[in-house]
C-alpha positions in Angstrom: 57.1 -170.7 -18.0 54.1 -168.8 -16.6 50.7 -168.6 -18.2 49.8 -164.9 -18.8 46.2 -164.0 -18.4 44.3 -160.7 -18.5 41.5 -159.9 -16.0 38.1 -159.7 -17.5 36.4 -157.8 -14.7 34.0 -155.1 -15.6 35.9 -152.6 -13.5 39.2 -152.2 -11.6 39.0 -152.5 -7.8 41.9 -150.9 -5.9 44.1 -150.2 -9.0 47.6 -151.5 -9.1 48.7 -149.7 -12.3 49.4 -146.1 -13.0 48.9 -144.4 -16.4 51.2 -143.9 -19.3 51.5 -140.0 -19.0 52.7 -140.4 -15.4 55.4 -142.7 -16.6 56.4 -140.4 -19.4 56.6 -137.5 -17.0 59.0 -139.4 -14.7 61.2 -140.1 -17.7 61.3 -136.4 -18.6 62.3 -135.7 -15.0 65.6 -137.4 -15.7 66.6 -134.7 -18.1 68.4 -131.6 -16.8 66.6 -128.3 -17.1 63.4 -130.0 -18.2 59.7 -129.0 -17.7 57.3 -132.0 -18.2 53.9 -131.0 -19.4 50.7 -133.1 -19.6 48.5 -132.1 -22.5 45.1 -132.4 -20.9 42.9 -131.1 -18.1 44.3 -129.7 -14.9 43.0 -132.7 -12.9 45.3 -135.1 -14.9 48.4 -133.1 -13.9 47.3 -132.6 -10.3 47.0 -136.3 -9.8 50.5 -137.0 -11.1 51.9 -134.1 -9.2 50.5 -135.3 -5.8 51.7 -138.8 -6.5 55.3 -137.8 -7.2 55.4 -135.3 -4.3 54.2 -138.0 -1.8 56.7 -140.6 -3.1 59.9 -138.5 -3.5 59.0 -135.8 -0.9 60.5 -133.2 -3.2 59.3 -130.2 -5.3 58.2 -131.7 -8.6 58.2 -129.6 -11.8 55.0 -130.6 -13.8 52.8 -128.3 -15.8 49.6 -128.6 -17.8 48.0 -127.2 -21.0 44.8 -126.8 -18.9 42.3 -128.1 -21.5 38.7 -127.3 -20.7 35.5 -128.6 -22.4 35.5 -126.0 -25.2 39.3 -126.3 -25.9 39.0 -130.1 -26.0 36.3 -129.9 -28.7 37.9 -127.2 -30.8 41.5 -128.5 -30.5 44.4 -127.7 -28.3 46.7 -125.7 -30.6 46.2 -122.5 -28.7 46.6 -124.2 -25.3 49.8 -125.8 -26.3 51.3 -122.6 -27.7 50.3 -120.5 -24.7 51.6 -123.2 -22.3 55.0 -123.3 -24.0 55.3 -119.5 -24.1 54.4 -119.2 -20.4 56.8 -121.9 -19.4 59.7 -120.3 -21.4 58.9 -116.9 -19.8 58.7 -118.1 -16.2 61.0 -121.1 -16.1 63.3 -120.8 -19.1 63.8 -124.6 -19.5 66.2 -126.2 -22.0 63.7 -129.0 -22.7 59.9 -129.1 -22.6 58.5 -132.6 -22.6 54.8 -133.0 -23.6 52.8 -136.1 -22.8 49.3 -136.6 -24.1 46.4 -137.8 -21.9 43.1 -139.6 -22.6 41.1 -136.4 -23.1 43.3 -135.1 -26.0 43.9 -138.6 -27.5 40.2 -139.3 -27.6 39.7 -135.9 -29.4 42.5 -136.8 -31.8 44.7 -133.7 -31.4 47.5 -133.5 -34.0 50.1 -132.3 -31.6 53.0 -133.0 -34.0 51.3 -130.6 -36.5 50.7 -128.1 -33.7 54.4 -128.1 -32.8 55.4 -127.6 -36.5 53.1 -124.5 -36.7 54.6 -123.3 -33.4 58.2 -123.6 -34.7 57.3 -121.5 -37.8 55.7 -118.8 -35.7 58.4 -118.6 -33.1 61.8 -119.0 -34.7 63.4 -117.2 -31.7 62.8 -120.5 -29.8 64.7 -122.7 -32.2 67.2 -123.7 -29.5 64.4 -124.9 -27.2 64.1 -128.7 -27.1 60.5 -129.9 -27.4 59.7 -133.6 -27.2 56.1 -134.9 -27.7 55.1 -138.4 -26.7 51.7 -140.0 -27.4 50.7 -141.6 -24.0 47.0 -142.2 -23.8 46.0 -143.3 -20.3 43.1 -145.5 -21.5 45.6 -148.1 -22.7 48.9 -149.6 -21.5 50.5 -148.5 -18.2 53.3 -146.6 -16.4 56.1 -148.7 -17.7 54.9 -148.4 -21.4 54.8 -144.6 -21.1 58.3 -144.5 -19.6 59.8 -146.6 -22.3 58.1 -144.7 -25.2 59.4 -141.4 -23.7 63.0 -142.6 -23.6 62.7 -143.7 -27.2 61.3 -140.2 -28.2 64.1 -138.4 -26.4 66.6 -140.4 -28.4 64.8 -139.7 -31.6 64.7 -136.0 -30.8 68.3 -135.4 -29.7 70.6 -138.1 -31.0 71.5 -137.3 -34.6 71.6 -140.0 -37.3 75.3 -140.7 -38.0 77.7 -143.3 -39.0 81.0 -143.2 -37.0 84.1 -145.2 -37.8 85.7 -144.4 -34.4 84.0 -144.4 -31.1 85.1 -143.5 -27.5 85.9 -146.9 -26.1 85.5 -145.8 -22.5 82.0 -144.3 -22.9 78.9 -146.4 -22.4 75.2 -145.5 -22.5 72.9 -146.8 -19.8 69.2 -146.8 -20.5 67.6 -147.2 -17.0 64.1 -148.5 -16.7 61.4 -147.0 -14.5 61.8 -149.9 -12.0 65.2 -148.4 -10.9 65.3 -145.9 -8.1 67.8 -143.0 -7.9 69.7 -145.2 -5.3 69.8 -148.0 -7.8 71.3 -145.7 -10.5 73.9 -144.4 -8.1 74.9 -148.0 -7.2 75.2 -149.0 -10.9 77.2 -145.8 -11.7 79.7 -146.8 -9.0 80.0 -150.3 -10.4 80.5 -149.2 -14.0 83.0 -146.5 -13.1 85.0 -149.0 -11.1 86.0 -150.5 -14.5 87.3 -147.1 -15.8 84.2 -146.6 -17.9 82.2 -143.3 -18.3 78.5 -144.0 -18.1 75.8 -141.7 -19.4 72.4 -142.6 -17.9 69.1 -141.9 -19.7 67.0 -140.9 -17.9 69.1 -140.0 -14.9 66.7 -139.4 -12.0 69.6 -139.9 -9.6 70.6 -136.4 -10.4 67.1 -134.8 -10.1 65.1 -136.8 -7.6 67.7 -138.0 -5.1 66.7 -135.5 -2.5 69.7 -133.2 -2.5 69.5 -129.5 -1.5 70.3 -127.2 -4.5 72.3 -124.0 -4.0 69.7 -122.0 -5.9 66.0 -122.5 -6.6 65.1 -123.6 -10.1 61.6 -124.1 -11.4 62.8 -127.0 -13.7 64.4 -130.3 -12.9 67.3 -130.0 -10.4 69.7 -132.2 -12.4 69.9 -135.2 -14.6 71.4 -135.8 -18.1 71.6 -132.7 -20.4 70.3 -132.7 -23.9 73.9 -132.1 -25.1 74.9 -135.3 -23.2 72.1 -137.2 -24.9 73.3 -135.9 -28.3 76.7 -137.4 -27.6 75.3 -140.9 -26.8 75.8 -141.8 -30.5 79.6 -141.7 -30.1 79.6 -144.3 -27.2 81.1 -147.8 -27.7 78.2 -149.6 -26.1 74.6 -149.2 -24.8 73.5 -151.1 -21.7 69.7 -151.5 -21.5 68.3 -152.3 -18.1 64.9 -153.9 -18.3 62.8 -155.2 -21.2 61.1 -151.9 -21.4 64.3 -150.3 -22.7 64.7 -152.7 -25.7 62.9 -150.4 -28.2 64.9 -147.4 -27.0 68.2 -149.3 -27.3 67.3 -150.5 -30.8 66.4 -147.0 -31.8 69.8 -145.7 -30.7 71.5 -148.5 -32.6 69.5 -147.7 -35.7 70.3 -144.0 -35.6 74.0 -144.1 -34.5 75.1 -147.7 -34.8 75.8 -148.2 -31.1 75.5 -151.9 -30.2 73.5 -152.8 -27.1 73.4 -155.4 -24.4 70.1 -155.9 -22.5 70.0 -157.1 -18.9 66.4 -158.0 -17.9 67.3 -157.8 -14.2 70.2 -157.0 -11.9 68.8 -158.5 -8.7 70.4 -161.8 -7.9 73.7 -163.5 -8.1 73.8 -164.9 -11.7 72.5 -161.7 -13.5 75.1 -159.6 -11.6 77.9 -162.0 -12.5 76.9 -161.6 -16.1 76.8 -157.9 -15.8 80.2 -157.6 -14.2 81.7 -160.1 -16.7 80.3 -157.9 -19.6 81.8 -154.7 -18.0 85.2 -156.5 -17.6 85.1 -157.6 -21.3 84.3 -154.2 -22.8 86.7 -152.4 -20.6 89.5 -154.8 -20.8 90.0 -154.7 -17.1 89.8 -157.4 -14.4 87.0 -157.3 -11.9 88.0 -154.9 -9.1 88.7 -156.4 -5.7 85.9 -154.5 -4.0 83.3 -156.2 -6.3 84.8 -159.6 -5.7 84.4 -158.9 -1.9 80.8 -157.7 -2.4 80.1 -160.9 -4.4 81.5 -163.0 -1.5 79.3 -161.0 0.9 76.2 -161.7 -1.2 77.0 -165.5 -1.4 77.4 -165.5 2.4 74.1 -163.7 2.8 72.4 -166.2 0.5 73.7 -169.0 2.7 72.5 -167.3 5.9 69.1 -166.4 4.4 68.0 -169.5 2.5 66.9 -171.2 5.7 64.3 -168.4 6.2 63.3 -168.1 2.6 62.9 -171.8 1.9 59.2 -172.8 1.4 57.8 -169.3 2.0 54.8 -168.3 0.0 55.0 -164.8 -1.5 52.5 -162.7 -3.5 53.8 -159.8 -5.6 52.1 -157.0 -7.5 54.4 -154.7 -9.6 55.2 -153.4 -13.0 56.5 -156.2 -15.4 60.2 -155.6 -15.1 60.2 -155.2 -11.3 57.8 -158.2 -11.0 60.2 -160.3 -13.1 63.3 -159.4 -11.1 61.6 -160.1 -7.7 59.9 -163.4 -8.8 63.1 -164.8 -10.2 65.3 -163.8 -7.3 62.8 -165.0 -4.6 62.5 -168.4 -6.5 66.3 -168.7 -6.5 66.2 -168.1 -2.7 63.8 -171.0 -2.3 60.5 -169.1 -1.9 57.3 -170.0 -3.8 55.5 -167.3 -5.9 51.8 -168.0 -5.1 50.5 -164.9 -6.8 52.0 -162.6 -9.5 49.9 -159.6 -10.6 51.1 -156.9 -13.0 49.9 -153.9 -14.9 50.6 -154.5 -18.6 51.9 -157.1 -21.0 55.6 -157.7 -21.6 57.7 -160.5 -23.1 59.3 -161.1 -19.7 56.1 -162.2 -18.1 56.2 -165.7 -19.7 59.6 -166.3 -18.2 58.5 -165.8 -14.6 58.8 -168.8 -12.4 55.1 -169.0 -11.4 52.1 -170.9 -12.6 50.2 -167.8 -13.7 50.8 -164.0 -14.2 47.7 -161.9 -14.1 47.3 -158.5 -15.6 44.9 -157.1 -13.0 44.5 -155.0 -9.9 45.2 -155.2 -6.2 41.9 -157.0 -5.5 43.1 -159.8 -7.7 46.3 -159.9 -5.8 44.5 -160.0 -2.5 42.3 -162.8 -3.6 45.2 -164.9 -4.7 47.4 -164.0 -1.7 45.4 -165.9 0.9 47.6 -168.1 3.1 50.8 -166.4 1.8 53.7 -165.4 4.1 54.5 -162.1 2.5 52.9 -159.5 0.3 55.2 -157.3 -1.9 53.8 -154.3 -3.7 53.6 -150.5 -3.4 52.0 -148.6 -0.6 48.4 -149.0 -1.9 48.7 -152.7 -0.9 48.7 -151.8 2.8 45.0 -152.3 3.3 45.1 -155.7 1.6 48.0 -156.8 3.9 46.0 -155.7 7.0 43.0 -157.7 5.9 45.1 -160.8 5.1 47.1 -160.3 8.3 50.4 -160.7 6.5 53.5 -158.4 6.4 53.8 -156.0 3.5 57.2 -155.2 1.9 56.9 -152.0 -0.1 58.5 -151.9 -3.5 57.7 -149.8 -6.5 56.0 -146.4 -6.9 54.2 -144.9 -5.0 55.7 -145.5 -1.6 54.2 -142.6 0.4 54.1 -144.1 3.9 57.8 -144.7 4.4 60.8 -142.4 4.3 63.7 -142.9 1.9 61.9 -144.4 -1.1 64.3 -142.7 -3.5 67.3 -144.3 -1.8 66.2 -147.9 -1.8 68.7 -150.2 -3.5 67.9 -153.6 -4.8 70.4 -154.1 -7.7 74.0 -155.1 -7.8 75.8 -157.4 -5.3 75.2 -154.9 -2.4 71.6 -154.2 -3.2 70.7 -157.9 -3.5 72.6 -158.6 -0.2 70.7 -155.9 1.6 67.4 -157.1 0.1 68.0 -160.6 1.5 68.5 -159.1 5.0 65.4 -156.8 4.8 63.0 -159.5 3.6 64.7 -162.3 5.6 64.3 -160.3 8.8 60.5 -160.1 8.1 60.4 -163.9 7.9 62.5 -164.2 11.1 60.2 -161.8 12.9 57.2 -164.0 12.0 58.6 -167.0 13.8 56.9 -167.3 17.2 59.2 -167.1 20.2 58.9 -170.0 22.7 57.0 -169.2 25.9 59.4 -170.1 28.9 56.5 -170.4 31.4 54.6 -172.8 29.2 57.7 -174.8 28.5 58.5 -175.1 32.3 54.9 -176.2 33.0 54.9 -178.8 30.3 58.2 -180.2 31.4 57.1 -180.3 35.0 53.9 -182.1 34.0 56.0 -184.7 32.1 58.2 -185.2 35.2 55.2 -185.8 37.5 53.6 -188.1 35.0 56.9 -190.1 35.0 56.5 -190.6 38.8 59.0 -188.2 40.2 59.2 -184.5 40.9 61.7 -182.3 39.2 65.0 -182.0 40.9 65.6 -178.8 42.8 68.5 -176.6 41.8 71.4 -177.7 44.0 74.9 -176.4 44.4 77.7 -178.0 42.5 78.9 -181.4 43.9 82.1 -181.3 46.0 83.3 -184.4 44.3 82.7 -186.8 47.3 
């Protein structure tokens, strides 16, 4: 059990965390035909837009209500109304997702009231889905905003109902922000191999996976539709991935009676065994042969890699669910977690196999990472790694100095296997190669000290 502490520094140095509205915007990007909007100044939206563009290297739909000083003081009703009308005229989205920011939260804008007034004045837009989420950026972090947004999407589109019969093959999958589009594709493949039909919420594998669309669209390129979300109440099960999805899963269960199973991580052998066993139980099918083979490959990779992981000291900075998954898996591989720094509080932090988990910044991580063998965090940790002269393995968001961030996979049997190879090769590369010339000189010196010269290379004996 780890001791969770919160940094008491007067200011943040080299921030690790990102704000709630950015997390909320990412969740909205997993909806098809959606236009995320940040209710605040233009600078708030510009920051998030640049961050997402650099990470995914794709066109990112993100708009703003463009609050200025006067509008902030008087209230943002007019800005919200004008923003919605402009977006409908130019982009014609099926869903507009609005996230608040620190500016409007400090003012105390009644956005829910604004939207009720807007609905009365514009009955012609009754079919337009509008979801508002309170995500002040002066509290909590990226993961919190993401989780709140998924909960609000469920409340907005899943009707309250009591069903006596459900579709046994349909399952809902609530995917946390620590999962990449590649992770979601991998999990979809695993779930479908049991004959199940998964509906992912959010589904950023459809919108941020880097595919080339046939036609330009100013909204999200793909993802789950609001009609698909409305049908989630008829599924047999909900699978929640990450502690951040617990509230959303409980909300769906309360509204539609869909039971849920939460998996706090899917990196490692034991959690994937539990996941596959659960899928086998609810589908009534045996585990497919390809998954059995992938499990065998993972076990073999663990055997091959544990020599290189054993005793290694690792420092990690990440969002709580990603931090938990990495710390537990690395500990199971024989490594030691010397520093664990995160962005916000979460129930999983106390379960991490480390002495302390600090809610802090990258300066805290750098201070605690001295004498470590590996630093794991997003791309903003590269300067700390250079100063510490240790290798950096990039995980999380943003990852702007490497290609293929959206296609990284670290879940499932295959994802865990590949992660062993990637990090294990970093450790292998850190082992100093023997210097042949030095070895020869040292051996020659030993021979002379023994009182004889080294034997010259001679041809094979003739046998006489």
